[in-house]
Steps between C-alpha positions, in 0.01 A plus 500: 500500500389344168137581581595865560681514166202350318268748668716790386510366144120474507482851647700641211272329248186630670631855506603481135145397413366766739312247715533715812253313723685168475834679526386644832414154628852377426646806671275428799649152517856629470449766765350248740829307476732800522433871513715631215489874441501468123208259512305760695571754228410246233168426666434872536569535128250222420244660729542828314399326175180384670443853639518373857667816620452444871682170468775671302545751782492226761772293329712807439475593866617151597792522258598844631494373857762247396696741280416873530717580195310280251421743218268267308269484803482881516416517129222241518355636824493856366324391184235318699436808711476705182254258343290519816484876461728564798740729317655652813581158645649393166719809487616440858594137423691591187686781680606260771614246241689769309687599817625142529575486127730803489696363796556157354430537122582133455225471240514805274198379307280505809653830610404660168156344518441642848627838391260509208207388716577774750530767232170409339323469836618846606391645168157345545483642852587847372233481231245387757595794724462748217162357408359587844494872417310450175125484451308180561488386135870578458578314821320192376694502174826552684431213736430275205822611334698445823356155533599411145845642561552298814369192327750538222782499749441142592692240307346191356619311805217646708232305328151377555384569854219297637346586833518327831186317402690278260774415741448129527867428496707466813684778671742261659686637794870558500580314814870585504555773757861564404565727200618306196810643341578500131779254566245257640293524183797421278546168676168366375559245228279666242542869569167674439544775247285808475179385337413858423798525269408171330149595397511878499519534126189292437268617776219750458317718744139534600259737662592557863203395704512586867497214746149449623482476880363151529602485862341661801831660577549720196566862589210620293259274682247596765572374854289233665315725761350693207375227269299181516703249699433229245640708214812358342634821352400816322488544127766743388512726206735384228725739313653390174767681310385562146703435191470763233323408180799561270756215530876578502757291321752320716865597442793267512672640803366456855548870569273589209247240614477663840396827341214344309154422629445161650273242345212338685419134507213583273744606227656154471260420220611809308865398519664226303585303815458123526168417659614225729263329739677656799439850365135415441468355851660796672297736286173332598609495863577871481163572341320305770670702770422821312132409511524444874656846523210647306245330725379277218518185707273282288708577190818428698360164609422409140859578394645291781254222413650483150852476641395231747323310227838440339682450831263435797782521757662823378563680834508855370163465331349328805610786722379757249157336479487452875568869547220591259266269691604666826411842361162359397452379861496139376741411777451124497586489129800723566624268776458199270719664233766605750503147638556354151781749444664386825464136396664584168774711656526459880750786522263753339507770767225704336263203503553443872458870570186548295336186636571634847328826407196322359470280807525804725214659306292188572582524871725195498759657727706191585528387138580854382784536750634156401514599132668833566747332734581250224563790262737646758686167519595551137564871540570576870609860444199604292360823639193452283408160646574616854265788432233260376529267798507794740171627361339156520620461860355840583171415332466185710602682820840339550639845572832390644581297188386792286737735682787255449433457126440866427802610701714263295337632184584866566859406585533349152289763326532830682273678250194276539240745628224237503707272725563787740133587538404135555780478754344800674163324512653183646705691756199697621309173546761368746517830688821640348340836428816710474661261252170478311491877462859500375421229243201692363705821488772315309244382244383859455858624476558257214180603325329824602200406284448161661153591623440163661805548722354834609173323577670224698688761702169678564353171624792460739450850641127437534563176688735686733242771564684777313224650283682814383787304346255249354300776329817649354602167348154437356501846345831415330352177366194680364711770334695227319188315387172684537307184409656276764179395677679325786662824614164677514349206686778499758469874548125461544562223753757715680268800517219277621731378776576863588131586528500714183204326339407770248853510358500121493182505291675719241790254464276195493281659234813546287576129538148408392525728197798288395357164608131501586509135614753559779300364792756610760462864400125468450448353846731752666330794328161368613632487857625859474163622373339299780721661764428859392125441479455493121285188511362519146850481350606241758213264419561551127865392538412207727250378239761538224745292703237229550442475124863447397630171362795400719801272455646454848396417856644827635273700273202280587551584868473870409178424315358332811601801709330729249171322575535552877626856468208591277258377767680705766489805271123456453456460876700818570310692231170407663615659828718783377272777628408337832678565826842335512392274785257330258793379289529155656655234276538259793136526600336531158698273267435127497769304693541252214562787256770643730668162539520440125613859449786462748605165355470620136286198418279446196172689559273228363375392845460861606282575198277204580464553876532872566270786405671749272530873562254736328611611153651844465200635314288451814736721700498755217121496481464552875743790492748331730787585267439873499813705445708533815610849605881494507531866605752521781383746765726645766383247759549212257850622417593509869360150550684358197825667605472343844412161348801510265731592787374214716476247217865534398591330826375163371774493232751220545854634480647194329545370143200384305234738629400786271375822662128503415334841540152353480568240768664767718193724478256216565704385801503857634125535457451162669715610794304825533164320495621246755628782720167684477290200592734366767545842665122543509463165675784580737339828596192304597708249698696773675176667598379168639823464693452848660140426596601164645743678732219725623263206545247639247362246250622605157202349322267747667608763249422459134803442286516723194565301189513631145557158348343164562666163478458363150323191630218719635441667164259380231575154360786485252395514136664168436466357151709197575218268593378336818835344585672840532604625840349833600587491869691783657856476613407512865274195463789283393760636737558277802549664838755275667701655779253781580411557864138512611524842664608689186270779376243377253557781249851373442359227276377762256836475322706182498845432363326352195315826440826696519675281245191483278533874440855451371395199291223700331743776399744237375227339290411828333861615452593219259212288367747267327594350837249258657509616863232328710448371854599135506231405753230611256601269218311181417496177698836425341639729769513187714782364282708808566589817314794722572787712382810388312825696516753343260865568581670267251328347197725235350820694435327840492527729798180700545614860513230612746544231759850360467633755755312283756680183389773477760265573787244244380775243438641544851153473653438179306823346632414604857151348486630177345767468768263568789201296382710223340234437236334655195189419295490347152256591223237268650545670841672189634784524753861468382729415792831689504642370828698208354819440300663830581240701311481772764871574460456507122223756549728716713772479233262572210590812303234492231149379424651214301689386810175494702318317225769233489467445876123447479502326163159621376267800485412627847354780708543617854308742720622777723307574818385787717343524845141596571409801712129410500558153645792477739758234413345415163738470204372603157627400160665806350587466134632222280830480316498262205781349295389322183680367197439732206336376181785643291828535689595555862266538798202714598552665838200693629307630801139385502226599741201262476166613637249237613188555715679379813792732439258787434327442833831488689640818357167681508507451876851647514395797286194562717707512817766715332234751385357514853849568633542796261166648602572457871850644469388816323158570652623529858725765650705533180199602289579800284869504591766562234790421733678195354625389840142478627386313187751215534230248596284613206783450253577155640135401475482616137814302412360191671179511295702557182715198584202268539 
């Protein structure tokens, strides 16, 4: 009790001498012992003198939660909103306080003060409204006059506001959940009086500097998907209210004082006030923060250095300097200052929070979460810190924790648009797409001009395969900010995914006009030029991408791809006017090049061991790039219409797959070419079948052929060197399962030839995708290549493939139960037949349950039965469950392809193709009756299965 009394005596002395920083520390200590409403108001009052308006609002909100009729809290909160330029919010707060005042009017002084604030605020609002109809110069003068008017309404209690950057003091939490009544306060031995009343007559006012958003959660800040992930926060613009040049004399009465202009901290020297050390200290602290606001970080550091020279452990200065260092990207220095501030004042919430931010920017996720959690220990109901930790959790892919933090944040702060849009991003990552959409829409509802929320919503629609809605959202974002490069990039990416390459080029060119070093847009535009046959522009963009200085591994991967894509563009350009059958990436391109291309590896070895493609000027000189005739004749129009109609049938009707007009057309053209060539071969086979029934040798009559097998043509013009494969498809296709008495002409087209036609069209439809035959890669093929279909990545549910989760999970449990073993990473056997593990597998309801049963990373293989070799069991596909690098587990379907597996399934494909030919080329040839074609359909499905 005696210590509390002594603290309150010291508090009174500090406030009398206007030493607000140290007064706040004492109030922190008092509030940590007992959450007294008046102490909250007193601390808010001290914060207002340091221009820490966000802290004023926060303390007033806490006080109003405990006592909704506390008029002083409404007055202070409204003034802070007004100083921040939020006049409408200030008016709303004062109106609410006035409603309580006229019902209770226990304090007539505060009632009259609220009434005057409301009157002046409404007058300012009316003047602002009238100014909107005037000309631009008149409007500017009116706004200045309104601002001066609103400034004059604030009493000298609402003093020097610092920004959040200087908040080194503690925002200690009020841990008492029960509202404290006025009777409870009166029982305290030394009843805290209203500090505002004690020092009101001697306090002065300063320029109102807006809080700078030194946290990644500020509403004005860009969201993480649309900025560098290592960025701590954006630099805001700072708006200061200006004092007029002509000073006004202060009157004796408080009412008269309210009508006069307020004085800034800078006017202390002009007044005959005592220049105490505390005033000098707070003034220097305020100036340091002002320099941070202005972006003059070096100057700010020098000011804080002077303060710390006198007091090396002064927490406020340490946090101020640390914040300046953070803006300068000197994160290690920033962390050192925040650490010293914590050592000086362990309950300094701002120090914990800002050190957490700096550590997050360095990628120290565990340490960052620890610091933010410590800040929450002191202030558990802080929406701001919950927002911060939620963003850090999202950044480091702990999506479930991010959802929990951000959900708690928006419950405490229902108007936090930034928290809502991050919540939407986290929800979409865990597959809660409906809730994610609602969160993004809520963010937009709160702020129609929040262009990043529009962009995040567009990204969600794009991921779900809803391009129309995505385009509408991106258009909204662009209308709000015509220079927002990310929106143009996303629209270019979306249009590229829809097969609208020319429109994509327009958007990507806009991005590059804003930022010519954007390698993502440069690479994508090069790919679009490549796809539509504008090879000169494509090579130019690929070269530009290769010359950029990069700062991340992700961008370096794009640079490597630019090298490979340029080579493919040069190869295509050299054959652009040849017959389509001469376009043969698998036969002409070096196997080592294709392997490195698929794996996105550094091209150094490729440059040293593989011959490069001829430069573009050679193709230009030889006339190979002559202008292509794009005139669409009647026959071409009919063909394209048929191709589009057929190609649409390849579209997956599930989330995640955009309708791609270019891919549809290419698939349709591939189907038509396959049909033409297969039907020609089948006509020959059917003719053979008829002659065989009559006993006349079919080979006695010359077979008419308009085309020859590619292998019988002139040697391929391969520039890949001696190690390149130029053999035809039929030379590498095994013939397991074929009977000896089959007609010889049937070998003219194998299953490999059929699929090669589709592969060639796929290669030309989107040159960005490395689509090659796995058996024609380098000798590394022996170690196994294959496909990877991720279903869950950590905590993220892959939108395209997660619909297959339950089926894959059930299959995995069935295989584990029947085989009673799985394989570890080293392909060793893990026995599951002991200790009740099989029952645990049956009871498992999630991937985590299965992982706990096995105890380590594992894979298992499904199986299928051979039709080429009776009784033989083949390995189907593999299901893998691995511990994720970040959080959770990776659950995926993988299909490895080794030479032995290739041989086994090639035999199955050969027999399946023979079955199709035999089923159709007999009595059912030419029939369109579905009932008669049942065997043909079954044979086609069988080959597709294998």
